[in-house]
C-alpha positions in Angstrom: 12.2 70.1 -29.8 14.0 66.7 -29.0 16.4 67.0 -25.7 19.6 65.2 -26.1 20.0 65.5 -22.1 18.8 62.1 -20.9 17.6 62.4 -16.7 17.8 58.7 -16.5 20.8 56.0 -15.8 21.3 52.8 -13.6 19.6 54.7 -10.5 16.9 57.1 -12.6 14.3 55.7 -14.0 11.6 57.1 -16.4 9.4 54.5 -15.3 8.0 54.7 -11.9 9.2 51.9 -9.7 6.1 49.5 -9.2 6.3 49.6 -5.4 5.5 53.5 -5.5 1.9 54.0 -4.4 -0.2 55.8 -6.6 -0.1 59.2 -5.2 4.1 58.8 -5.4 3.2 58.0 -8.6 1.4 60.9 -9.5 3.8 63.1 -8.3 6.7 61.9 -9.4 5.3 62.0 -13.3 3.3 65.2 -13.0 4.4 67.6 -15.7 4.5 71.6 -15.8 5.3 73.5 -13.0 5.6 71.4 -9.6 5.1 74.8 -7.7 1.4 75.2 -9.4 0.5 72.1 -8.3 1.8 72.9 -4.9 -0.3 75.9 -4.5 -3.4 73.3 -5.2 -2.5 72.0 -1.3 -1.9 75.5 0.0 0.0 78.4 0.2 3.5 78.3 -1.3 6.7 80.1 -0.6 10.1 79.7 -1.2 13.2 79.4 1.3 16.3 79.7 -0.7 18.8 77.3 0.8 22.3 78.3 -0.9 23.4 79.8 -4.2 26.9 79.0 -5.5 30.0 77.6 -7.6 30.5 74.0 -7.4 31.0 71.0 -9.3 28.1 68.2 -10.3 27.5 65.5 -8.1 28.8 62.2 -9.6 25.2 61.3 -10.9 24.5 64.7 -12.7 27.5 65.6 -15.2 26.2 63.0 -17.9 23.1 64.5 -17.9 24.4 67.7 -18.2 26.9 67.1 -20.7 29.5 68.7 -19.1 33.0 67.1 -17.5 33.0 65.6 -13.5 35.4 68.4 -13.0 33.4 71.5 -14.7 32.3 73.9 -12.5 27.9 74.6 -12.5 25.8 77.0 -10.9 23.8 75.9 -8.0 20.3 76.7 -6.6 18.6 75.3 -4.0 15.8 75.7 -2.0 13.2 74.7 -0.2 9.0 74.8 -1.0 6.9 75.2 2.0 3.3 74.7 1.6 1.7 76.4 4.7 5.5 77.1 6.7 5.8 73.3 5.8 8.9 71.7 3.8 7.0 69.6 1.1 10.1 69.6 -1.5 14.0 69.9 -1.4 14.9 71.2 -4.9 18.6 71.4 -6.0 19.0 72.8 -9.6 22.3 73.0 -11.7 23.3 74.6 -14.7 26.8 74.8 -16.2 28.4 78.0 -15.2 29.4 79.8 -18.3 25.5 79.7 -18.8 24.5 81.0 -15.6 26.0 83.8 -17.0 24.3 83.4 -20.4 21.7 81.7 -21.5 20.2 81.1 -17.8 21.8 84.3 -16.2 18.1 85.3 -15.1 18.5 82.2 -12.8 20.6 83.9 -10.5 18.8 86.8 -9.5 15.3 85.0 -9.1 15.8 85.5 -5.1 12.7 83.9 -3.5 10.3 83.5 -7.0 10.0 79.9 -8.1 12.5 79.0 -10.8 9.2 77.6 -12.8 8.7 81.6 -13.8 11.6 81.2 -16.4 11.1 77.6 -17.4 7.2 77.8 -18.2 7.0 81.5 -19.2 9.6 80.8 -22.6 8.2 78.7 -25.5 12.0 78.0 -26.4 12.4 76.1 -23.4 12.0 72.3 -23.9 12.0 70.0 -21.0 13.1 65.9 -21.2 11.2 63.2 -19.7 10.8 63.1 -16.1 13.2 60.2 -14.1 12.9 59.4 -10.7 14.3 57.0 -7.8 14.3 56.6 -4.2 17.0 58.3 -2.1 19.4 56.9 0.8 21.2 58.9 3.1 24.3 58.0 0.8 23.0 60.3 -1.8 23.6 64.4 -1.5 20.0 65.0 -2.1 19.2 62.8 0.7 21.2 64.7 2.9 20.2 68.1 1.7 16.6 67.0 2.3 17.5 65.6 5.5 17.8 69.0 7.2 14.3 69.8 6.9 13.3 66.7 8.6 15.1 67.0 12.3 15.2 63.7 14.0 12.1 62.6 12.2 14.4 61.0 9.2 12.8 58.4 6.5 14.7 55.6 5.8 14.4 56.6 2.1 13.1 59.6 -0.1 11.7 59.6 -3.3 13.1 62.4 -6.1 13.0 63.2 -9.7 14.5 65.1 -12.1 14.5 66.4 -15.6 16.1 68.6 -17.7 15.8 71.8 -19.8 17.1 73.2 -22.6 17.1 76.7 -23.8 19.1 77.6 -27.0 21.2 74.5 -26.3 22.2 75.4 -22.9 20.8 72.9 -20.3 19.5 73.4 -17.1 19.0 69.9 -14.8 16.0 70.6 -11.8 15.8 67.4 -9.1 13.2 67.9 -6.6 13.1 65.8 -3.9 9.7 65.2 -2.2 9.5 65.1 1.6 7.6 63.1 3.9 4.9 66.2 4.7 3.3 66.5 0.9 2.8 62.4 1.4 1.0 63.0 4.9 -0.8 65.9 3.3 -2.1 64.0 0.2 -3.5 61.0 2.7 -5.4 63.4 4.7 -6.7 64.8 1.5 -7.9 61.4 0.7 -9.1 60.3 4.3 -12.5 61.9 3.4 -13.1 60.1 0.3 -11.9 56.6 2.4 -14.7 57.7 5.2 -17.2 58.3 2.5 -16.5 55.0 0.5 -16.6 53.0 4.0 -20.3 54.7 5.2 -21.7 54.2 1.9 -20.8 50.2 1.9 -24.2 48.6 2.0 -25.2 47.8 5.6 -25.1 43.7 5.5 -25.7 42.6 8.4 -29.4 44.6 8.4 -29.8 43.9 4.8 -29.4 40.0 5.7 -32.0 41.0 8.7 -34.9 42.8 6.8 -34.1 39.5 4.5 -35.0 37.0 7.7 -37.8 39.5 8.3 -39.7 38.9 4.8 -39.1 35.6 4.7 -40.5 35.2 8.8 -37.5 34.1 10.3 -36.8 36.9 12.5 -36.4 36.3 16.1 
């Protein structure tokens, strides 16, 4: 099913920036449920931080095919893994559709939005777009509440548009530093194994000298 909504613009890019690490490129472009992917790292919980009627952000209304002054239903949550905040998510849907096609979104409580998006074959998804966020972006300010005094200069986020029976719903997910730290920890044993499995060149060289009768 084609998606007329384009999540890309001058800042949100379909292709990941070349400066992103391999882990960042991986998690910013992974399809399927982000909640399911997070469950491979630990126990996931959903903290609902805001549900309200609001206006779309300056970089949202075109992707949602609404006017800048159109009201939308907003759902904001923090996805925690083993209690630590890994993702701050901001989802919006045109207000009329939040009482129609996407009305179940209002009844989720602490269940993940993925339960609606990946259990219905009539839901289609656009490509994922990503960008680097600075303090000027409202999503950065939303995510920064989870960081306390240890705020990063920039955060990475991705977004995509889901569509069901012609009604769009956009999900934007900001990855927090705890996610990248956990992935680095998971990679560390593999890196250590590679380091320890390198040939012991000094011993190899010494053994060669012994064979040649050059050892002292």
